[in-house]
Biotite code that builds the C-alpha atoms (Angstrom):
import biotite.structure as struc

atoms = struc.array([
    struc.Atom([6.523, -19.018, -7.888], chain_id="A", res_id=1, res_name="UNK", atom_name="CA", element="C"),
    struc.Atom([10.080, -18.419, -6.540], chain_id="A", res_id=2, res_name="UNK", atom_name="CA", element="C"),
    struc.Atom([9.816, -14.767, -6.723], chain_id="A", res_id=3, res_name="UNK", atom_name="CA", element="C"),
    struc.Atom([6.530, -15.016, -4.826], chain_id="A", res_id=4, res_name="UNK", atom_name="CA", element="C"),
    struc.Atom([8.118, -17.078, -2.164], chain_id="A", res_id=5, res_name="UNK", atom_name="CA", element="C"),
    struc.Atom([10.879, -14.621, -1.736], chain_id="A", res_id=6, res_name="UNK", atom_name="CA", element="C"),
    struc.Atom([8.424, -11.860, -1.235], chain_id="A", res_id=7, res_name="UNK", atom_name="CA", element="C"),
    struc.Atom([6.495, -13.835, 1.303], chain_id="A", res_id=8, res_name="UNK", atom_name="CA", element="C"),
    struc.Atom([9.667, -14.628, 3.233], chain_id="A", res_id=9, res_name="UNK", atom_name="CA", element="C"),
    struc.Atom([10.514, -11.121, 3.333], chain_id="A", res_id=10, res_name="UNK", atom_name="CA", element="C"),
    struc.Atom([7.141, -10.144, 4.537], chain_id="A", res_id=11, res_name="UNK", atom_name="CA", element="C"),
    struc.Atom([7.382, -12.971, 7.262], chain_id="A", res_id=12, res_name="UNK", atom_name="CA", element="C"),
    struc.Atom([10.653, -11.375, 8.495], chain_id="A", res_id=13, res_name="UNK", atom_name="CA", element="C"),
    struc.Atom([9.080, -8.145, 8.732], chain_id="A", res_id=14, res_name="UNK", atom_name="CA", element="C"),
    struc.Atom([6.300, -9.608, 10.784], chain_id="A", res_id=15, res_name="UNK", atom_name="CA", element="C"),
    struc.Atom([8.707, -11.395, 12.988], chain_id="A", res_id=16, res_name="UNK", atom_name="CA", element="C"),
    struc.Atom([10.458, -8.159, 13.775], chain_id="A", res_id=17, res_name="UNK", atom_name="CA", element="C"),
    struc.Atom([7.490, -6.237, 14.520], chain_id="A", res_id=18, res_name="UNK", atom_name="CA", element="C"),
    struc.Atom([6.155, -8.846, 16.866], chain_id="A", res_id=19, res_name="UNK", atom_name="CA", element="C"),
    struc.Atom([9.487, -8.972, 18.670], chain_id="A", res_id=20, res_name="UNK", atom_name="CA", element="C"),
    struc.Atom([9.315, -5.186, 19.159], chain_id="A", res_id=21, res_name="UNK", atom_name="CA", element="C"),
    struc.Atom([5.723, -5.284, 20.379], chain_id="A", res_id=22, res_name="UNK", atom_name="CA", element="C"),
    struc.Atom([6.314, -8.235, 22.671], chain_id="A", res_id=23, res_name="UNK", atom_name="CA", element="C"),
    struc.Atom([9.191, -7.128, 24.708], chain_id="A", res_id=24, res_name="UNK", atom_name="CA", element="C"),
    struc.Atom([7.564, -4.305, 26.420], chain_id="A", res_id=25, res_name="UNK", atom_name="CA", element="C"),
    struc.Atom([4.400, -6.431, 27.052], chain_id="A", res_id=26, res_name="UNK", atom_name="CA", element="C"),
    struc.Atom([6.156, -9.309, 28.686], chain_id="A", res_id=27, res_name="UNK", atom_name="CA", element="C"),
    struc.Atom([8.148, -7.458, 31.349], chain_id="A", res_id=28, res_name="UNK", atom_name="CA", element="C"),
    struc.Atom([8.923, -3.954, 32.978], chain_id="A", res_id=29, res_name="UNK", atom_name="CA", element="C"),
    struc.Atom([12.732, -4.308, 32.471], chain_id="A", res_id=30, res_name="UNK", atom_name="CA", element="C"),
    struc.Atom([14.891, -5.974, 29.933], chain_id="A", res_id=31, res_name="UNK", atom_name="CA", element="C"),
    struc.Atom([16.156, -8.387, 32.359], chain_id="A", res_id=32, res_name="UNK", atom_name="CA", element="C"),
    struc.Atom([12.618, -9.770, 33.144], chain_id="A", res_id=33, res_name="UNK", atom_name="CA", element="C"),
    struc.Atom([11.737, -10.448, 29.468], chain_id="A", res_id=34, res_name="UNK", atom_name="CA", element="C"),
    struc.Atom([10.177, -13.986, 28.738], chain_id="A", res_id=35, res_name="UNK", atom_name="CA", element="C"),
    struc.Atom([12.424, -14.708, 25.698], chain_id="A", res_id=36, res_name="UNK", atom_name="CA", element="C"),
    struc.Atom([10.924, -17.969, 25.271], chain_id="A", res_id=37, res_name="UNK", atom_name="CA", element="C"),
    struc.Atom([7.522, -16.314, 24.800], chain_id="A", res_id=38, res_name="UNK", atom_name="CA", element="C"),
    struc.Atom([8.868, -13.431, 22.623], chain_id="A", res_id=39, res_name="UNK", atom_name="CA", element="C"),
    struc.Atom([10.617, -16.074, 20.363], chain_id="A", res_id=40, res_name="UNK", atom_name="CA", element="C"),
    struc.Atom([7.737, -18.459, 20.017], chain_id="A", res_id=41, res_name="UNK", atom_name="CA", element="C"),
    struc.Atom([5.111, -15.846, 19.556], chain_id="A", res_id=42, res_name="UNK", atom_name="CA", element="C"),
    struc.Atom([7.268, -14.033, 16.816], chain_id="A", res_id=43, res_name="UNK", atom_name="CA", element="C"),
    struc.Atom([8.196, -17.145, 14.939], chain_id="A", res_id=44, res_name="UNK", atom_name="CA", element="C"),
    struc.Atom([4.566, -18.208, 14.933], chain_id="A", res_id=45, res_name="UNK", atom_name="CA", element="C"),
    struc.Atom([3.430, -14.948, 13.747], chain_id="A", res_id=46, res_name="UNK", atom_name="CA", element="C"),
    struc.Atom([6.142, -15.119, 10.960], chain_id="A", res_id=47, res_name="UNK", atom_name="CA", element="C"),
    struc.Atom([4.904, -18.700, 9.907], chain_id="A", res_id=48, res_name="UNK", atom_name="CA", element="C"),
    struc.Atom([1.412, -17.587, 9.754], chain_id="A", res_id=49, res_name="UNK", atom_name="CA", element="C"),
    struc.Atom([2.278, -14.548, 7.652], chain_id="A", res_id=50, res_name="UNK", atom_name="CA", element="C"),
    struc.Atom([4.125, -16.573, 5.351], chain_id="A", res_id=51, res_name="UNK", atom_name="CA", element="C"),
    struc.Atom([1.486, -19.160, 4.959], chain_id="A", res_id=52, res_name="UNK", atom_name="CA", element="C"),
    struc.Atom([-1.101, -16.540, 4.275], chain_id="A", res_id=53, res_name="UNK", atom_name="CA", element="C"),
    struc.Atom([1.001, -14.624, 1.799], chain_id="A", res_id=54, res_name="UNK", atom_name="CA", element="C"),
    struc.Atom([1.592, -17.856, -0.136], chain_id="A", res_id=55, res_name="UNK", atom_name="CA", element="C"),
    struc.Atom([-2.056, -18.852, -0.153], chain_id="A", res_id=56, res_name="UNK", atom_name="CA", element="C"),
    struc.Atom([-3.857, -15.560, -0.331], chain_id="A", res_id=57, res_name="UNK", atom_name="CA", element="C"),
    struc.Atom([-1.330, -13.240, -1.940], chain_id="A", res_id=58, res_name="UNK", atom_name="CA", element="C"),
    struc.Atom([0.162, -10.027, -1.041], chain_id="A", res_id=59, res_name="UNK", atom_name="CA", element="C"),
    struc.Atom([-2.011, -7.045, -2.120], chain_id="A", res_id=60, res_name="UNK", atom_name="CA", element="C"),
    struc.Atom([0.695, -4.411, -1.582], chain_id="A", res_id=61, res_name="UNK", atom_name="CA", element="C"),
    struc.Atom([3.120, -6.428, -3.945], chain_id="A", res_id=62, res_name="UNK", atom_name="CA", element="C"),
    struc.Atom([0.455, -6.649, -6.655], chain_id="A", res_id=63, res_name="UNK", atom_name="CA", element="C"),
    struc.Atom([-0.051, -2.794, -6.290], chain_id="A", res_id=64, res_name="UNK", atom_name="CA", element="C"),
    struc.Atom([3.679, -2.105, -6.701], chain_id="A", res_id=65, res_name="UNK", atom_name="CA", element="C"),
    struc.Atom([3.893, -4.443, -9.846], chain_id="A", res_id=66, res_name="UNK", atom_name="CA", element="C"),
    struc.Atom([1.060, -2.511, -11.339], chain_id="A", res_id=67, res_name="UNK", atom_name="CA", element="C"),
    struc.Atom([2.612, 0.713, -10.615], chain_id="A", res_id=68, res_name="UNK", atom_name="CA", element="C"),
    struc.Atom([5.868, -0.646, -12.124], chain_id="A", res_id=69, res_name="UNK", atom_name="CA", element="C"),
    struc.Atom([4.285, -1.764, -15.298], chain_id="A", res_id=70, res_name="UNK", atom_name="CA", element="C"),
    struc.Atom([2.528, 1.489, -15.732], chain_id="A", res_id=71, res_name="UNK", atom_name="CA", element="C"),
    struc.Atom([5.882, 3.507, -15.388], chain_id="A", res_id=72, res_name="UNK", atom_name="CA", element="C"),
    struc.Atom([7.572, 1.027, -17.977], chain_id="A", res_id=73, res_name="UNK", atom_name="CA", element="C"),
    struc.Atom([4.710, 1.776, -20.367], chain_id="A", res_id=74, res_name="UNK", atom_name="CA", element="C"),
    struc.Atom([4.905, 5.465, -19.734], chain_id="A", res_id=75, res_name="UNK", atom_name="CA", element="C"),
    struc.Atom([1.581, 5.836, -18.211], chain_id="A", res_id=76, res_name="UNK", atom_name="CA", element="C"),
    struc.Atom([0.721, 8.012, -15.155], chain_id="A", res_id=77, res_name="UNK", atom_name="CA", element="C"),
])
């Protein structure tokens, strides 16, 4: 459970970063005009949703990585 929570937190942090990067150019034409409150609230909400979804539904990419790791440990291709 702890490992799953850490993976979900990492995924949420990536999501927050991606939303910040995407939100800055959509909220203003110049860096001085950016609505930082909107950028922060949007990115934090996206991160929270990502974390909750990852905990409830799971993370398919994490499962694929674990399967590949297990195959390599067993010596399978």
